[in-house]
C-alpha atoms as one frame of an Amber mdcrd trajectory, in Angstrom:
protein
   2.311  23.649  10.427  -0.488  24.828   8.140  -0.932  22.354   5.268  -2.758
  23.902   2.332  -1.360  22.156  -0.756  -3.584  22.011  -3.851  -4.010  18.308
  -4.736  -4.127  19.234  -8.435  -0.900  20.086 -10.244  -2.801  21.391 -13.275
  -6.115  20.822 -15.075  -7.079  20.403 -18.746 -10.853  20.404 -19.235 -12.522
  17.786 -17.053  -9.244  15.958 -16.426  -6.608  17.014 -13.925  -3.092  15.864
 -13.163  -3.017  15.299  -9.419  -0.187  14.775  -6.979  -1.715  11.475  -5.878
  -1.766  10.047  -9.385   1.752  11.304 -10.082   3.120   9.673  -6.924   1.140
   6.513  -7.661   2.812   6.372 -11.074   6.216   7.043  -9.507   5.716   3.949
  -7.353   5.465   1.792 -10.482   8.405   3.503 -12.198  10.781   3.052  -9.262
   9.449  -0.438  -8.613  10.058  -1.434 -12.221  13.729  -0.420 -12.192  14.370
  -2.078  -8.833  12.795  -5.341  -9.999  14.714  -5.039 -13.267  17.975  -5.157
 -11.314  16.691  -8.083  -9.252  15.716 -10.018 -12.394  19.084  -9.324 -14.010
  20.798 -10.451 -10.821  19.055 -13.812 -11.092  19.277 -14.160 -14.867  15.538
 -13.803 -15.492  14.603 -12.280 -18.896  13.427  -8.680 -18.596  10.423  -9.458
 -20.814   9.050 -11.449 -17.879   9.203  -8.278 -15.801   7.237  -6.317 -18.404
   4.440  -8.862 -18.199   4.664  -8.970 -14.406   4.338  -5.181 -14.240   1.077
  -5.302 -16.182  -0.335  -7.926 -13.821   0.704  -5.962 -10.720  -0.668  -2.683
 -12.083  -4.023  -4.240 -12.916  -4.236  -6.084  -9.593  -3.308  -2.985  -7.605
  -5.755  -0.575  -9.215  -8.696  -2.954  -9.483  -8.176  -4.435  -6.025  -7.590
  -1.091  -4.285 -10.628   0.505  -5.888 -12.961  -2.430  -5.241 -11.575  -2.716
  -1.713 -12.501   0.859  -0.875 -15.910   0.646  -2.503 -16.885  -2.683  -0.918
 -15.143  -2.414   2.474 -15.855   1.214   3.304 -18.822   2.453   1.224 -20.701
  -0.609  -0.057 -24.192   0.905   0.131 -23.322   3.884  -2.078 -21.208   2.112
  -4.693 -23.520  -0.861  -5.071 -26.169   1.682  -6.030 -23.732   3.602  -8.254
 -21.479   0.875  -9.714 -20.218   3.015 -12.624 -18.513   5.359 -10.160 -16.321
   2.523  -8.927 -14.118   2.965 -12.000 -15.222   6.323 -13.405 -15.612   8.698
 -10.435 -17.125  12.033 -11.480 -18.772  14.903  -9.645 -20.960  17.845 -10.651
 -19.456  21.267  -9.926 -22.024  23.998 -10.685 -23.426  22.106 -13.659 -20.013
  20.965 -14.953 -19.082  17.301 -14.667 -15.494  16.651 -13.661 -13.431  13.516
 -13.278 -12.350  13.674  -9.627  -9.818  10.845  -9.654  -9.611   7.641  -7.654
  -9.542   9.241  -4.232 -11.005   6.111  -2.716  -8.352   3.363  -2.810  -7.948
   0.804  -0.027  -4.508  -0.674   0.614  -5.989  -3.959   1.838  -7.964  -4.292
  -1.368  -4.803  -3.495  -3.311  -2.949  -6.220  -1.404  -5.632  -8.781  -2.249
  -5.619  -7.635  -5.862  -1.850  -8.041  -6.113  -1.976 -11.493  -4.521  -4.628
 -12.596  -7.006  -2.821 -11.081  -9.997   0.495 -12.675  -9.041  -1.174 -16.045
  -8.576  -2.516 -15.848 -12.137   0.889 -14.678 -13.401   2.821 -17.465 -11.651
   0.336 -20.087 -12.865   0.487 -18.947 -16.482   4.283 -18.516 -16.481   4.835
 -21.709 -14.465   7.031 -20.093 -11.836   6.903 -20.428  -8.069   4.212 -18.229
  -6.522   6.371 -17.627  -3.435   9.404 -16.786  -5.572   7.409 -14.029  -7.237
   5.939 -12.788  -3.939   9.344 -12.611  -2.231  10.550 -10.184  -4.863   7.455
  -8.134  -5.614   6.703  -7.268  -1.971  10.030  -5.436  -1.786   8.780  -2.792
  -4.192   5.228  -2.954  -2.821   6.602  -1.588   0.459   8.194   1.275  -1.488
   4.885   1.866  -3.266   3.270   2.239   0.148   5.624   5.149   0.815   4.584
   6.945  -2.391   0.882   6.291  -1.847   0.900   7.688   1.684   2.729  10.777
   0.423  -0.068  11.056  -2.121  -2.559  10.954   0.751  -0.625  13.803   2.344
  -0.898  15.889  -0.830  -4.643  15.181  -0.835  -4.941  16.184   2.851  -6.667
  12.868   3.562  -6.280  10.006   6.055  -5.394  12.500   8.798  -4.836  11.817
  12.481  -6.441  12.956  15.715  -5.456  16.292  17.320  -2.041  16.406  18.940
  -0.028  18.825  21.080   3.219  17.642  19.506   5.187  20.386  17.714   4.933
  18.586  14.342   1.115  18.690  14.238  -0.449  19.712  10.899  -3.437  21.968
  10.300  -5.064  20.261   7.303  -7.166  23.197   6.157  -8.317  21.365   2.995
  -9.598  18.368   4.946 -13.288  18.388   6.020 -12.408  16.166   8.992  -9.966
  18.766  10.319 -12.797  21.259  10.913 -14.323  18.918  13.474 -11.441  19.695
  15.820  -9.786  22.864  14.430  -6.504  21.824  16.065  -3.133  20.560  14.805
  -3.435  16.847  14.005  -1.074  13.905  13.698   0.331  13.712  10.127  -0.327
   9.972  10.064   0.410   9.878   6.329   4.031  10.825   7.083   4.251   8.305
   9.930   3.170   5.492   7.642   5.233   6.691   4.689   8.456   6.706   6.727
   7.645   3.314   8.247   7.008   1.796   4.810  10.239   3.304   3.499  12.132
   1.681   6.392  10.416  -1.650   5.642  11.428  -1.348   1.981  15.110  -0.891
   2.874  14.893  -3.770   5.379  13.422  -6.146   2.796  15.880  -5.056   0.116
  18.832  -5.504   2.472  17.546  -8.952   3.462  17.295  -9.937  -0.186  20.767
  -8.622  -1.114  22.714  -9.941   1.875  21.140 -13.363   2.360  20.631 -16.188
  -0.068  16.874 -15.960  -0.400  16.625 -19.263  -2.230  17.085 -21.018   1.113
  14.008 -19.477   2.720  11.384 -19.057   0.054   8.428 -17.199   1.538  10.565
 -15.543   4.224  10.585 -12.035   2.706   6.879 -12.289   1.954   6.137 -13.227
   5.559   8.399 -10.493   6.906   6.624  -7.976   4.677   3.171  -9.004   5.889
   4.074  -8.897   9.572   5.955  -5.595   9.551   3.818  -3.577   7.142   0.412
  -4.574   8.481   1.557  -4.327  12.106   2.587  -0.742  11.382  -0.769  -0.144
   9.730  -2.600  -1.671  12.705  -0.795   0.518  15.251  -0.998   3.812  13.353
  -4.740   3.315  12.865  -5.158   4.187  16.560  -4.045   7.735  15.694  -6.305
   8.195  12.653  -9.668   9.893  12.477 -12.390   7.489  11.332 -12.589   7.368
   7.550 -16.268   6.375   7.446 -19.118   6.971   9.875 -19.770   3.327  10.763
 -16.284   3.081  12.351 -17.231   5.452  15.185 -17.505   3.592  18.457 -15.742
   0.489  17.114 -12.970  -0.951  19.291 -10.957  -1.690  16.139 -11.645   0.122
  12.871 -11.977  -1.482   9.449  -8.298  -0.973   8.594  -7.242  -2.808  11.750
  -9.716  -5.653  11.296  -8.484  -6.176   7.742  -4.837  -6.065   8.857  -5.120
  -8.901  11.383  -5.473 -11.760   8.824  -2.444 -10.447   6.899  -0.365 -10.372
  10.095  -1.288 -13.956  10.982  -0.553 -15.042   7.420   2.888 -13.427   7.729
   3.624 -15.271  10.960   2.665 -18.508   9.251   5.308 -18.021   6.554   7.940
 -16.950   9.099   7.435 -19.801  11.552   5.304 -22.636  10.204   5.608 -22.865
   6.436   7.035 -26.342   5.791   8.219 -25.701   2.247  10.751 -23.062   3.261
  13.440 -22.585   5.865  11.654 -21.152   8.889  12.744 -18.083  10.810  14.291
 -20.196  13.554  16.240 -22.387  11.119  17.434 -19.401   9.135  18.910 -17.447
  12.043  20.280 -20.609  13.653  22.302 -21.242  10.509  23.177 -17.728   9.426
  22.592 -15.369  12.346  23.061 -11.812  11.121  26.180 -12.547   9.065  26.611
 -12.290   5.332  26.525 -15.463   3.265
């Protein structure tokens, strides 16, 4: 399949409305309404959700941007710090805002964790209670973000002989091989969508108050394991990753996976995975 989608929907002066930004915004819109139903279900005032949304949005954008700049291109961005948050480029003498094309999911995860910690401390609510609910929509956001990567023709995979290979003609990396490549953005997007439905079903069917931290741990293990495995199919995003046994995305995923296992098996303040399934199995409460 030849993939030649323009990443810009339309442009007004130096600013452009891009598919990536639109899908990124859609992630927050859908996430807001899902969390609104969850808050209503538990009798939490919706005004708390409005504040929570601001914290998550700030943590996501700041963390994802700083994560990309500091994890993947530290030399360039430390010399050009303004471009971390105002990325522009010169096209034939005309400066244009090119959008936040460099966003790292691991940085976004750290940003969200930090923002939610501040939120829970200021609002005096359980940090794990907040995490167990927010990660449900974070998984859905991962679906939208990877679809945004697809529209940008970025984060592509290695060449493949499979019939669903994509020719990413707008991607500079594709011209290294000039062959159909794995659409790794779609692989991840579908996996994250499946994780979202799994977490939502777990929340709806089981009494989550009995295993605080369980959904958070399940999210960390499943999402970052998927990320770790699919990275084997991706072309290196930066030059220093060439020749590495594990790339930067995989190295950053490992601590999240171990953290998830901790909450599933060893966290003493919640019902562990073994206790939960021993008591409930796969039956409804």
